[in-house]
N, C-alpha and C positions, 0 to 999 in steps of 0.2 A: 826466428833466428837465435834468440837468446837461449831457448831450450836446446837447440842443436849445439851451440857453443858450450853450454852447460854440460851436456853429455860428453862432448869431446874432451874438454879440459877438466872434467870432474870438479867444476868450480861452482860456487853459489851464484845465483842471479836474482836480482830484485827488480821488479817493476815499480816505478814510482807510485802507481795507484794502489799498491799493496800496503803502503804505509797508512795506518788508520787516520781518518779525518774526523776530528772531534765533532763537527756539526752534524755529520751523518750518524755517528754513534751515540752522541749525547747532545741532542738538539738544544738543550737549555744552556749549554756552555756559551758564554758570551765571548766570542772570538770572531774577528773579521776573516774574510777569505784570504787576505794577504798574510795575516798572522798565522793562520792555519797552514798555508802553503809553506811559509818560512820554517815553521816547526817541523813539518813533514819532511822538507828537504834536509834540514839539519839532522833529523833522526835517520834518514837514509844514508847520509854521509857517515854518521857515527857507526851504523851497522857495517857499512863497507870497510871502514878503517879497522873495526874490531875483527872482522873476518881476516883481513890482511895481517893484522898483528898476531893472529893465531895460525899463521902459515899458509893461508889460502891465497893463491895467486889467481890472476885473471877474474877478479870479482866483477861481475857484469851488472851494470845499472842501465835500465832501459825506461823509455817513455817519460823522460823528464820534460817539464814545460820548456819550450824552446829557449826562452830567455835564461834559464838556469845553466845553459851551456857556458855562458860567460863566467860563471862561478867555478867551474871545474878546474881551470888552471890554478886558481888560488887555493881551493880546498885540498887539492892533491899536489901542491907544489913540490913536496918532498917525496913523492911517489913516482914510480914509472907508470904513467897512465897513458891511455890511448882513447881518443874520441873518434868513433866511427859514425859518420852521418850518411844515412841512405837517402837518396833522392831519386826522383823520376822525371822523365821528360814528356810525360803524357798524363794529363789530369784524370782520365778515366781509370788508370791504374790505381790511383789513390782512392777514388770512389769505390772501386771494386774491393780493394783490400780492407778498407774500413767497414764496409757494409757486410763483408762475409767472414771477418776474422772470428776466431774461436778461443780467444784468450780471456774471455770474461769482461773485457773492457766495454763499457757502455757508450763510450764516445762515438757519436755518429755525425759530427759536423764536418763532413768531408770537404765542404767548400772552404772552411778555415784552414784545413790541412793543405789544400791547394795553394792558398796564399802563403802559408808558412814554407812550403816547398819552393816557391819563387824566392822568398827571402834567403833561404839556405843557399840557393844557387848564386845569388847576387852578392852576398857578403864575403868579406875576407875570412880565411880560415883561422881558427884558433890554434894556439900551440898544440902540437900533437894530434891535430885533427886530420882525418882522412875522409874523403867523400867517395862514395861508391854509387854510380849510376846503376840502378837495378830495375829499370822499367821492364826489361824483357828477360832478365836473368832468372833462371830457376833457383830454387833454394840452395841447391848444391853448388852452383856457380858462385853465388854470393858468399856462401860459407867458405869456399876455397879462397876467394879474394880476401876475406876478413882474416882467415888463418894465415895467409901469406903476409899480410900487413903486420899481424901480431908477432910473427916469427922474425921479420926483418926490421921491425921498428927500432929506430935510434931516437932517443928522447931529444926534444927541442933544447936548444941552449938556454932558452929563457921562457918564462911563463908570462912575460909582459903582454898585457892585453890593452894597453893604452890606445892603440890604433883602432880598437873596436868600439862601436857605438851601440848602446842598449837599444836604440831605435831600429837597428837592423835585425832585431829578434822579436818574436811574437810571444806575448803572454796572455793567457786567458784570465788572469787575475786582475780584478779591478783595483785601483789604487786607493780605494776608500779604507 
C-alpha cells in the first residue's frame, strides 16, 4: 500500500525496518534493544521532518512498532498528519499476508500480529487516526479509502493522548 501511495502522490515513503539497526550492522556496539529502537525511531522522524521541510508532502511512514503510534501525535504536533491503521476481522488474513509478503521484511510471527490486531480494534483512536477494515478489500479498494481520507482530512483540535494507555499497545522491545 505504501508503494501505491508513493506512486500516486509522488512522495517518499519509509518503512521503519529500513532504518539501520546497530546490532545487526556492528554487533560489537554495546546498545540495548530498547536504546536501538529509540534511536531508529528518532532517526525515522528526523528523516520524515527533513523531507517535509524540503517541500515533500504526504511523507509515508510504515511498519512502526505498534506502541510507537502513541508518539506520533507528539512528534508531529505542529504538522498536518494522518494515522491510518489497517485491521482485519479474520486471523487467517493476517497469517496469509505475513507469510506471503514480498517487501523484504523477515518478520513471520503472525500469531503476535493477530494479538496486535485485537488490541487495535479494542483501543481508543489516537488524534488524526483513521481505521480501515481491509480483510476482504482488494488493494485498489483500500487505496481509494486511504486517498479519500487524505483528501477529506480535517486535523484534530488537539493532540492530547492522556486518555490512552501504553498497555493498550504492543511492543516487541524488551524493557531491559
